Structures are given as structure tokens and as C-alpha cells.
C-alpha positions as CSV (number, residue, x, y, z in Angstrom):
1,X,-12.1,0.0,10.4
2,X,-15.7,-1.2,9.5
3,X,-15.7,-3.5,6.1
4,X,-18.2,-3.1,3.5
5,X,-19.2,-5.6,1.1
6,X,-18.7,-4.7,-2.0
7,X,-22.6,-5.6,-3.2
8,X,-23.5,-2.3,-1.1
9,X,-21.6,0.0,-4.0
10,X,-23.8,1.2,-6.4
11,X,-22.9,2.3,-10.0
12,X,-22.8,6.2,-8.8
13,X,-20.6,5.4,-5.9
14,X,-18.5,3.2,-8.5
15,X,-18.1,6.1,-10.8
16,X,-16.8,8.2,-7.7
17,X,-14.3,5.9,-6.7
18,X,-13.0,5.9,-10.4
19,X,-13.0,9.7,-10.7
20,X,-11.2,10.0,-7.4
21,X,-8.4,7.5,-8.3
22,X,-7.9,9.4,-11.5
23,X,-7.9,12.8,-9.4
24,X,-8.1,12.5,-5.7
25,X,-7.8,16.5,-5.9
26,X,-11.0,17.3,-7.7
27,X,-13.6,19.4,-6.4
28,X,-16.4,18.0,-5.2
29,X,-18.4,20.4,-7.7
30,X,-16.5,18.6,-10.2
31,X,-16.6,15.3,-8.5
32,X,-20.6,15.9,-8.6
33,X,-20.8,17.4,-12.4
34,X,-18.5,14.0,-13.6
35,X,-21.3,11.7,-12.0
36,X,-24.3,13.6,-12.6
37,X,-25.1,14.6,-8.9
38,X,-25.9,17.6,-7.2
39,X,-23.1,19.0,-5.1
40,X,-24.7,18.3,-1.6
41,X,-25.8,14.3,-2.8
42,X,-22.3,14.0,-4.0
43,X,-20.5,15.2,-0.3
44,X,-23.2,13.0,1.3
45,X,-21.9,9.7,-0.4
46,X,-18.5,10.8,-0.3
47,X,-18.6,11.3,3.6
48,X,-20.2,7.9,3.5
49,X,-17.5,6.3,1.6
50,X,-15.0,8.0,3.9
51,X,-17.0,6.7,7.1
52,X,-17.6,3.2,5.9
53,X,-13.7,2.7,5.3
54,X,-14.3,2.4,1.5
55,X,-12.0,5.7,0.9
56,X,-9.2,4.9,3.4
57,X,-6.8,8.2,3.2
58,X,-6.1,10.8,0.7
59,X,-2.4,10.8,-0.7
60,X,0.1,12.1,-3.3
61,X,1.8,9.6,-5.5
62,X,5.5,10.0,-5.6
63,X,7.7,9.1,-8.6
64,X,10.2,7.0,-6.6
65,X,13.1,7.4,-9.4
66,X,12.7,11.8,-8.8
67,X,13.3,11.3,-5.6
68,X,16.5,9.4,-5.4
69,X,14.8,6.0,-4.9
70,X,15.0,4.3,-7.8
71,X,15.2,0.6,-7.3
72,X,12.5,-1.7,-5.8
73,X,13.2,-4.7,-4.4
74,X,11.0,-7.3,-3.2
75,X,12.0,-9.1,-0.1
76,X,10.7,-12.8,1.4
77,X,11.3,-13.0,5.0
78,X,11.1,-16.6,7.1
79,X,10.9,-16.2,10.6
80,X,11.7,-18.8,13.3
81,X,8.5,-19.0,14.8
82,X,4.8,-18.3,13.6
83,X,3.3,-18.0,17.0
84,X,1.5,-14.8,17.3
85,X,3.8,-13.0,19.5
86,X,6.4,-13.4,16.9
87,X,4.3,-12.4,14.0
88,X,3.2,-9.3,16.1
89,X,6.9,-8.5,16.9
90,X,8.3,-8.8,13.5
91,X,5.3,-6.5,12.5
92,X,6.0,-3.6,15.0
93,X,9.7,-3.8,13.9
94,X,9.2,-3.6,10.3
95,X,6.7,-0.9,10.5
96,X,10.0,1.4,11.8
97,X,12.1,1.1,8.4
98,X,11.0,3.6,6.2
99,X,12.2,2.0,3.1
100,X,9.7,-0.6,3.4
101,X,6.6,0.6,1.5
102,X,4.6,-2.6,2.0
103,X,4.5,-5.6,3.6
104,X,2.2,-8.7,3.7
105,X,2.0,-11.9,5.8
106,X,1.9,-14.4,3.4
107,X,1.0,-18.2,2.9
108,X,3.7,-20.5,1.1
109,X,7.4,-21.1,2.3
110,X,8.0,-17.7,3.4
111,X,6.2,-15.6,6.1
112,X,6.3,-12.2,4.8
113,X,6.9,-10.3,1.2
114,X,8.3,-7.0,1.7
115,X,8.5,-4.1,-1.2
116,X,11.2,-1.9,-0.4
117,X,12.8,0.9,-2.0
118,X,16.3,2.0,-2.0
119,X,19.1,4.6,-3.7
120,X,21.2,1.7,-5.1
121,X,22.8,-1.5,-4.1
122,X,24.8,0.1,-1.4
123,X,21.7,1.1,0.1
124,X,20.1,-2.5,-0.2
125,X,23.3,-3.6,1.6
126,X,22.8,-1.3,4.4
127,X,18.9,-2.0,4.9
128,X,19.5,-6.0,4.6
129,X,22.3,-5.9,7.3
130,X,21.3,-2.9,9.7
131,X,17.5,-3.6,9.8
132,X,16.0,-6.6,8.3
133,X,18.9,-9.4,9.6
134,X,18.8,-8.0,12.9
135,X,15.3,-8.1,14.1
136,X,14.8,-10.7,16.5
137,X,13.6,-14.4,15.3
138,X,14.2,-13.6,11.3
139,X,16.0,-16.9,9.9
140,X,15.8,-16.0,6.3
141,X,15.6,-13.2,4.0
142,X,15.9,-13.1,0.3
143,X,16.0,-10.3,-2.0
144,X,14.7,-10.1,-5.7
145,X,15.3,-6.8,-7.6
146,X,13.3,-5.5,-10.0
147,X,14.8,-4.4,-13.5
148,X,11.8,-3.0,-14.6
149,X,8.2,-2.2,-13.4
150,X,5.6,-3.1,-16.4
151,X,2.5,-2.6,-14.7
152,X,1.7,-0.3,-11.2
153,X,-1.4,0.5,-10.8
154,X,-2.8,3.2,-8.5
155,X,-6.3,2.7,-9.4
156,X,-8.6,-0.7,-8.1
157,X,-10.7,-2.0,-10.8
158,X,-14.1,-0.9,-9.3
């Protein structure tokens, strides 16, 4: 994916991005109207934002609780080695765990920070015992259960 500098986005691009973050299903006609462009100019800009990688994909935001995954768990993982091969092996393995919805390589005392979703404490125990601790090279796993979501934005401040 090509990286784009934030300075190459003009105010119209930013308005388009804000509108799409509010409603990713809006039609090109509605988007054009909301940013005061012709439909053809709007579509050209939209395609450019997609091609440049500013818009990576379109997705629905699912209510976790409504689909039976009400618990968010933040997990720190420490590996026995930080060699590139160890990091790659962990990243390949963790990508196969469907309950892991985010994974970040970190600085500091742990190597990775994960956000997982699960049904209940028994589900968390299963994921911990059968998935996380069985990944080769994992030496420490520490979990914190979120009691309540205070802020969760689906939009970036563009």
C-alpha cells in the first residue's frame, strides 16, 4: 500500500472522508452533494483516495454485544525473542485467532498488545489456554477485561 502524506489532502478530500466515516454506504450523488462537487469530480477524487490507500476498505461496524461478544479483553504478550523470525511467526499465528480483532507490535515491557472479544469468562479461558499460550515463543500473557467502553470512535479526526 502506498503511503500518502496528510498534507496532500485538501479540505474537500477531508470533507469527503468525514462524510464517508459517518455513512460509508452513501451514494456518490449524496457524497458529491455533501461536499459541493459534481458527481464526476467527486467520483474521481474518491477513486484517487482509494488508489492512494487513504481509504483502505469499506466495512460495516457490528455491535459486539448484539452478536454475543460482549467482553473486550486487552492482552499483552511477551515473546522469548524479538528476532524478526520470532515476530513473524507470532504474527502469522495470531492472525488465525478470530477473537483477536486488533494486534499491535509495541515498545515497552511487552511485545504485543491485543484486543480480543469473547462471549464470557469461559470463552476467555479457552482462548488463553488453547490459542495464546500455545503459540511458540510466547513467554508471558497478561489480560485485562474492559468493564465498560467509554470512548470508541469509528472515525479518525481528519
